[in-house]
C-alpha positions as CSV (number, residue, x, y, z in Angstrom):
1,M,-51.1,-89.2,-54.9
2,I,-48.2,-87.9,-53.6
3,F,-49.3,-85.1,-51.8
4,Y,-45.9,-83.6,-51.2
5,R,-42.8,-84.5,-53.1
6,P,-39.3,-83.1,-51.6
7,R,-37.3,-84.9,-53.9
8,R,-39.1,-81.5,-56.1
9,N,-35.6,-79.7,-53.9
10,R,-32.8,-81.7,-54.5
11,K,-33.6,-83.1,-58.7
12,S,-30.6,-80.4,-59.2
13,Q,-27.4,-79.1,-58.2
14,A,-28.7,-75.2,-58.9
15,I,-31.9,-76.2,-56.5
16,R,-30.3,-78.0,-53.7
17,D,-27.8,-74.6,-53.5
18,L,-30.4,-72.0,-53.0
19,V,-32.1,-74.8,-50.6
20,Q,-28.7,-75.7,-48.3
21,E,-29.1,-74.1,-44.9
22,N,-25.4,-73.8,-44.0
23,V,-22.9,-73.9,-45.8
24,L,-19.5,-73.9,-44.8
25,V,-16.7,-71.0,-45.3
26,S,-12.9,-70.1,-44.4
27,T,-13.9,-67.9,-42.0
28,D,-15.2,-70.5,-40.0
29,L,-12.1,-71.9,-39.5
30,I,-8.8,-71.6,-36.3
31,A,-6.1,-73.3,-37.3
32,P,-4.3,-74.9,-33.9
33,Y,-0.7,-74.7,-34.2
34,F,2.3,-75.5,-31.9
35,V,5.3,-74.3,-31.7
36,K,9.0,-74.9,-30.5
37,E,11.9,-72.6,-29.8
38,G,14.5,-73.5,-33.3
39,V,15.3,-71.9,-36.3
40,R,13.7,-72.7,-39.7
41,L,12.4,-75.6,-37.8
42,Q,9.0,-78.0,-39.4
43,E,8.8,-80.8,-37.1
44,K,6.9,-83.9,-38.2
45,I,4.9,-85.5,-35.3
46,E,4.7,-89.2,-35.3
47,K,0.8,-90.2,-35.3
48,F,-0.7,-86.6,-36.6
49,P,-0.8,-86.8,-40.5
50,N,0.0,-83.8,-42.3
51,V,0.9,-81.6,-38.9
52,Y,4.1,-80.0,-37.0
53,R,6.5,-78.2,-34.6
54,F,6.8,-74.6,-35.9
55,S,9.9,-72.6,-35.1
56,I,8.5,-68.4,-34.7
57,D,10.2,-67.7,-38.1
58,L,8.3,-70.3,-39.3
59,L,5.4,-69.9,-37.9
60,V,5.1,-65.8,-39.1
61,E,5.0,-66.9,-43.2
62,E,1.8,-69.9,-41.2
63,A,0.4,-66.5,-40.3
64,R,0.4,-65.0,-43.9
65,E,-0.7,-68.2,-45.9
66,L,-3.7,-68.5,-43.8
67,K,-4.6,-64.8,-44.4
68,T,-4.1,-65.7,-47.9
69,L,-6.4,-68.3,-47.6
70,G,-9.4,-66.3,-45.8
71,I,-9.0,-68.3,-41.9
72,P,-9.2,-64.8,-39.7
73,A,-7.1,-66.8,-36.8
74,M,-4.1,-69.1,-34.9
75,A,-4.8,-70.7,-32.2
76,L,-1.1,-70.8,-30.5
77,F,0.3,-74.3,-27.6
78,P,4.0,-73.7,-26.3
79,V,6.1,-77.4,-26.3
80,I,8.4,-76.4,-23.4
81,A,11.3,-77.7,-23.4
82,P,11.7,-80.2,-20.2
83,S,14.4,-78.5,-18.1
84,L,11.9,-75.2,-17.7
85,K,9.0,-77.2,-16.4
86,C,8.1,-77.5,-12.8
87,E,6.2,-78.3,-10.5
88,T,4.9,-74.9,-10.4
89,G,4.7,-74.1,-14.1
90,K,6.4,-71.2,-13.7
91,E,8.0,-70.3,-17.2
92,A,4.8,-69.5,-18.5
93,L,4.7,-67.1,-16.4
94,N,8.1,-65.4,-18.3
95,P,7.8,-62.2,-20.2
96,N,10.1,-63.4,-22.2
97,G,9.2,-66.7,-23.0
98,L,8.1,-68.7,-26.1
99,I,4.3,-68.2,-26.7
100,Q,4.8,-65.1,-25.1
101,Q,7.7,-64.5,-27.9
102,T,5.5,-66.0,-30.5
103,I,2.3,-63.4,-29.5
104,S,4.3,-60.2,-30.0
105,T,6.9,-61.5,-33.2
106,V,3.1,-62.8,-35.2
107,K,1.6,-59.3,-34.3
108,G,3.8,-57.3,-34.6
109,E,4.8,-59.5,-38.7
110,V,1.0,-60.3,-39.8
111,P,-1.0,-57.7,-36.9
112,D,-4.3,-59.0,-39.3
113,I,-4.0,-62.3,-38.2
114,C,-6.5,-63.2,-34.6
115,L,-4.1,-64.4,-32.6
116,I,-5.5,-67.2,-30.0
117,S,-3.5,-68.5,-26.7
118,D,-3.9,-71.3,-24.9
119,I,-3.9,-70.5,-20.8
120,A,-3.3,-73.7,-19.3
121,L,-0.4,-74.9,-16.6
122,D,-0.1,-79.1,-18.7
123,P,3.0,-77.8,-20.9
124,Y,5.2,-76.2,-18.2
125,T,4.1,-78.5,-15.4
126,T,6.6,-82.0,-15.2
127,A,3.2,-83.6,-13.9
128,G,1.8,-83.0,-17.2
129,H,-1.7,-81.7,-15.3
130,D,-4.2,-78.6,-16.2
131,G,-3.6,-77.2,-12.9
132,I,-1.0,-77.2,-9.8
133,V,-0.6,-80.6,-7.7
134,S,-0.8,-80.8,-4.1
135,D,1.5,-83.4,-2.0
136,K,-0.8,-85.5,-2.0
137,G,-1.8,-86.2,-6.2
138,E,-5.0,-83.4,-6.1
139,I,-4.6,-80.8,-8.6
140,L,-5.0,-77.1,-6.4
141,N,-8.2,-75.5,-7.7
142,D,-7.9,-71.9,-6.6
143,E,-3.7,-71.3,-6.9
144,S,-3.9,-73.2,-10.5
145,V,-6.5,-70.3,-11.3
146,N,-3.9,-67.1,-9.2
147,Q,-0.9,-68.6,-11.5
148,L,-3.1,-69.3,-14.8
149,V,-4.1,-65.5,-13.9
150,K,-0.7,-64.4,-14.0
151,M,-0.2,-66.7,-17.0
152,A,-3.3,-65.3,-18.9
153,L,-1.6,-60.7,-18.1
154,T,1.7,-61.6,-20.0
155,H,-0.3,-62.9,-22.6
156,A,-2.6,-59.5,-23.3
157,K,0.8,-57.7,-22.5
158,A,2.9,-59.6,-25.6
159,G,-0.7,-58.7,-27.6
160,I,-2.9,-61.6,-27.9
161,D,-6.2,-60.6,-28.8
162,I,-8.4,-63.4,-27.6
163,I,-6.8,-65.8,-23.8
164,A,-8.7,-69.1,-24.3
165,P,-8.3,-71.0,-21.1
166,S,-8.5,-74.3,-21.7
167,D,-7.7,-75.7,-18.0
168,M,-11.3,-76.9,-16.3
169,M,-11.1,-75.2,-13.2
170,D,-13.8,-73.2,-11.0
171,G,-14.4,-69.8,-11.6
172,R,-11.2,-69.1,-14.1
173,V,-13.4,-66.8,-15.6
174,K,-14.3,-64.3,-13.3
175,M,-10.8,-64.1,-12.4
176,I,-8.6,-63.7,-15.4
177,R,-11.6,-61.1,-16.2
178,Q,-11.7,-59.2,-14.3
179,A,-7.6,-59.4,-14.0
180,L,-7.3,-58.0,-17.1
181,D,-9.9,-55.6,-17.0
182,Q,-7.9,-54.0,-13.6
183,S,-4.7,-54.5,-15.9
184,G,-6.0,-51.9,-18.5
185,Y,-6.2,-55.2,-21.2
186,S,-10.6,-55.0,-21.5
187,H,-10.2,-54.7,-24.9
188,V,-8.7,-58.3,-24.4
189,G,-11.1,-61.7,-25.2
190,I,-12.1,-64.5,-23.5
191,L,-13.0,-67.8,-26.0
192,S,-13.3,-70.4,-22.5
193,Y,-13.1,-74.1,-23.2
194,A,-16.4,-74.5,-20.9
195,A,-17.5,-77.7,-22.5
196,K,-14.4,-79.7,-22.1
197,Y,-14.8,-83.7,-22.1
198,A,-12.5,-85.7,-20.1
199,S,-12.1,-87.1,-23.9
200,N,-9.4,-90.5,-24.8
201,F,-9.4,-88.3,-28.2
202,Y,-7.1,-86.0,-26.9
203,G,-4.2,-88.0,-27.1
204,P,-1.8,-86.8,-30.5
205,F,-2.1,-83.4,-28.7
206,R,-0.8,-84.5,-25.5
207,D,1.6,-85.9,-27.7
208,A,2.7,-83.2,-29.6
209,L,2.9,-81.1,-26.4
210,G,4.6,-83.5,-24.2
211,S,2.2,-82.4,-21.9
212,V,0.9,-86.3,-21.1
213,P,-0.2,-86.5,-17.4
214,S,2.6,-88.4,-15.6
215,F,-0.3,-89.8,-13.1
216,G,-3.4,-90.2,-13.4
217,D,-6.5,-89.0,-15.3
218,K,-8.1,-85.6,-16.2
219,K,-11.6,-87.0,-14.7
220,G,-11.2,-84.4,-11.8
221,Y,-11.7,-81.5,-13.6
222,Q,-12.3,-82.4,-16.8
223,I,-16.6,-83.3,-17.7
224,N,-17.4,-86.9,-17.8
225,P,-18.9,-87.6,-21.2
226,A,-21.9,-89.3,-20.8
227,N,-22.9,-85.4,-18.4
228,R,-25.0,-83.1,-21.2
229,R,-26.4,-80.8,-17.9
230,E,-23.5,-81.2,-16.5
231,A,-21.6,-79.3,-19.9
232,L,-24.9,-76.7,-19.8
233,R,-24.3,-75.4,-15.8
234,E,-20.7,-74.5,-17.3
235,L,-21.5,-73.4,-20.3
236,Y,-23.7,-70.5,-17.8
237,L,-21.3,-70.2,-16.0
238,D,-18.9,-69.2,-18.0
239,E,-21.1,-66.5,-19.2
240,M,-22.0,-64.8,-16.5
241,E,-18.3,-64.6,-15.1
242,G,-17.7,-62.9,-18.7
243,A,-16.5,-65.0,-21.6
244,D,-17.1,-63.4,-25.0
245,I,-17.2,-67.6,-27.2
246,L,-17.6,-70.3,-25.0
247,M,-15.9,-73.7,-26.4
248,V,-17.0,-77.7,-26.7
249,K,-14.5,-79.4,-26.5
250,P,-13.8,-82.7,-28.8
251,A,-16.6,-82.0,-31.4
252,L,-17.9,-85.1,-33.0
253,P,-19.0,-86.9,-30.5
254,Y,-20.8,-83.9,-28.5
255,L,-23.4,-82.5,-31.3
256,D,-26.2,-82.2,-29.3
257,V,-23.3,-79.9,-26.5
258,I,-23.1,-78.4,-29.1
259,Y,-26.8,-77.4,-30.3
260,A,-27.7,-77.2,-26.4
261,A,-25.2,-74.2,-26.4
262,K,-25.9,-72.3,-29.2
263,E,-29.8,-72.6,-27.7
264,L,-28.7,-71.7,-23.9
265,S,-26.5,-68.9,-25.1
266,N,-26.6,-66.2,-27.5
267,L,-22.5,-66.1,-27.5
268,P,-20.4,-67.5,-30.1
269,I,-20.1,-70.6,-29.7
270,A,-17.0,-72.6,-31.3
271,A,-15.6,-76.3,-31.6
272,Y,-12.7,-78.5,-31.4
273,Q,-12.1,-81.1,-33.7
274,V,-9.1,-82.3,-31.2
275,S,-6.6,-84.1,-32.4
276,G,-8.3,-87.9,-32.4
277,E,-11.0,-87.0,-34.4
278,Y,-8.8,-85.4,-37.3
279,S,-6.2,-88.5,-37.4
280,M,-9.2,-90.9,-37.9
281,I,-10.3,-89.7,-41.0
282,K,-7.4,-88.9,-41.8
283,G,-6.0,-92.6,-41.1
284,A,-8.5,-94.3,-42.7
285,A,-8.2,-92.3,-45.6
286,Q,-4.1,-93.0,-45.8
287,N,-5.6,-96.5,-45.7
288,G,-7.6,-96.1,-48.7
289,W,-11.1,-97.0,-46.3
290,I,-12.5,-93.3,-46.9
291,D,-12.3,-90.3,-49.2
292,G,-10.5,-87.7,-46.2
293,E,-11.0,-84.4,-48.2
294,K,-15.0,-85.7,-48.7
295,V,-15.0,-87.3,-44.9
296,M,-13.4,-84.3,-43.2
297,M,-15.4,-81.8,-45.4
298,E,-18.7,-83.2,-44.5
299,T,-17.0,-83.9,-41.1
300,L,-16.6,-80.2,-40.2
301,L,-19.6,-78.5,-41.7
302,S,-22.4,-81.2,-39.3
303,I,-20.2,-79.0,-36.9
304,K,-21.2,-75.7,-38.5
305,R,-24.9,-77.3,-38.7
306,A,-24.9,-78.3,-34.6
307,G,-24.5,-75.0,-34.3
308,A,-20.8,-73.8,-34.5
309,D,-19.5,-70.1,-35.2
310,M,-16.6,-72.1,-35.4
311,I,-14.3,-74.3,-35.6
312,F,-10.9,-75.5,-34.3
313,T,-9.5,-77.6,-36.9
314,Y,-5.5,-79.2,-37.6
315,A,-7.1,-79.8,-41.3
316,A,-8.2,-75.6,-41.8
317,K,-5.5,-75.3,-44.9
318,E,-6.8,-77.5,-46.7
319,V,-10.6,-76.9,-46.1
320,A,-10.1,-73.1,-47.3
321,E,-8.0,-74.8,-50.4
322,T,-11.0,-76.8,-51.1
323,L,-13.4,-74.2,-50.7
324,M,-11.6,-72.1,-52.9
325,T,-11.8,-74.7,-55.6
326,L,-15.2,-74.7,-55.3
């Protein structure tokens, strides 16, 4: 005789709903956006299906749409004109720069949307690296952190809700937190890209941003994909330095790290379904190899099941629309 039959809890949709352990909802989602100078600009990005570069005015409309879909936050990434790039990324400190204008405009028009801004130098430097490069081709940690702190303060002044350092320089969370507090911005949160791997899944994003490194790679400051304990050290350090939310990036290849992060910390855990993850699903769906909508939903649910409290995904809008029909 069979003592226990697990199928009893699967025999109807009603029972399956009752015993379901995790549910994906629109408030789990953060929508990343690329912003570019222009007016009424919606620029298609090659190899990045259904993702666009928007001008600020259209980004305001996107923010309003996100709110109607129940998506609470958007993450901003600036596409900087090549003429404004330099070795030290000084345009990042411009109080009237593209991202600073974007923050103030969107918050002015849609004040209840949560804005998350990227803190890194790669969109602003000619080298395309996340920090300042020395004459010997080395990424200078402390000099880069000083620049990142100044950059973060301009975002805070513009009205940002959450600052997200993605650069992976040592000590930057502590220095940014101290500077924010000392400058009267103790209310501004920090979402740290704590466990950011030197992944091969970032390609479409770098093309969209125009930040492909002009030499070498980012293995000298991003985490080796072979390592989990190293990621846990980074997560612990960033929590101790004052982060409010901890990020694991990419998501699907690192579900074990998301789970470990959730076990390690009581802080909220964010995960980023990066451009390569997203584009693989879209590409396979376009070729008829998979049901793109179902695979996207399953993938995001697996990321939440692993322990993510919030998920950055380029599919945020379409997923929220699907959730409204369920």
